[in-house]
Phi, psi and omega in degrees: 000314181295322174299320177303312182298317178297320179300312180302314181294322176296321178289324175293322179290322176302316180289331173290322176299311177301315180304311184295325180301333173304323180271323189283331176304318180295341177293315186280307186236132020256009183304313186242342186213125170301154188298322177298319181291327175291326175297314181298321177299319182295319181296311179301317179294316177300316183297313183300314178294313181293322175286335169294319174299331180293314177294325178287313187267315181074191179076018183286145182251130177285128185297146174292152182307318185288349182267351183291323173305312177295325173299317182296318185289320178295320174298317178301315185275327185268333184241307186295285183301313185302310183292317181299314179290322177297301183304309181298317182294315181298325181295337188259337188240186180284142176303319187290314178303310184295321183292324177287322181295323184292332179298340178293353184305319182291333176294312186290328181297322178301314182291322178289320177297324177294326179284309186277320184258004178062032181282147184306131183238105178268168181297327179297315182294324173299321177289327179290320174300321174297315179297314182294320178294324171297319175292324174299316175303321181287326176292321182296321183277345173283153173248113181299156175301126176080006180225080184257016180289137177303334178292347181298323181292322177293319175301322180293322185285326179291321175297325178293314177297321177302312175305317181298311179302315181295333177289318174303316180302310185295324181291313187285331183284340183311314183292333183282330179300334179272353179251331188228160182291144176308320178296322180291315180300315175300319183298315189281326176304316181289327180288318181288325178292333179294336185288334179266311190287318185297315173300334177280323187258336181304312184305320176281331180292321176294346181264352184285149179243096183290339178292346175268356188278142175287161187297326177300319181287328179286324181290325174298315185296314175299327179291313183284328177283321185266305186293300184277352175250339177245305184296315181299321176297316182298316174307308182294323173300313175302315176304320181293323185282335183258335188244338186100154180293323182299316185293319179296326185297329181299333186286351177297340182283348183272346181302311179298328176296307179299316184298318180295313179301313183294314185296319179287317187281325186243353183229008170076016180287158179244133180263098182272169179296323177292325171301310179303313177300314180296318179300318179292329177289317180295315180293316178300324175294323180296313180298313182292316179295335176249023180298131189059031184224141175289146181300157183289153174277164180267006181083000000 
């Protein structure tokens, strides 16, 4: 019972970190660091910590040759496209918008699983998909309070593309999760992702002068690179090992709650009636599209 409680607390902690990251990312980029440079920093820190954990814990399994193509695709969808679009999109739009748009991930998983895995696609799931997309469309067309920049539309679309990419990742990663440890998979995913992300972000990252940054910006950078990139993934893996993927998947629905509370309490965001209506449409879509189905895992 005590181990189960620790696992639940770890997963709740991971989702609080993910929820906070929607606002904290905006502290770092674009004011102090370009989005590509922040992505490069995240990958470098993740590689250092995951490979340090390899030397400390040991017992790593080298992937079979036939699994490398799937690992490469999962790295592209779950690390490269996911992180590039997430960081840039969040920097351009409202934290509440981005967190609610990310909530549509389970809806996309249902559609992708029906396409790739030939899972049954009922009229109830079709209705859920329609409701979820309606809520996402409403958010994209809304101009969030305090965010009237024309770039907000671009940011919303990027976050939505990030959710679609992450949905492909969650569907494609399942066979690998049954063969290898989660820490091993993440280690190789980040290593493959670094091949693409580092050449894009390192040139900008090497020009930054961190000694001129205020303490708040440095703290935000540490939160994004260590907290949201390493600790949150680690907490989720621990939760999956103790509780199972289905139980962990249900926690994805808490992220917008944490994100909204943090954005409103600490960053001056406003929770409008239109946003609440859009959220209800997306939540309704998630419920219908996953009706009689276990919730998605978080990878």
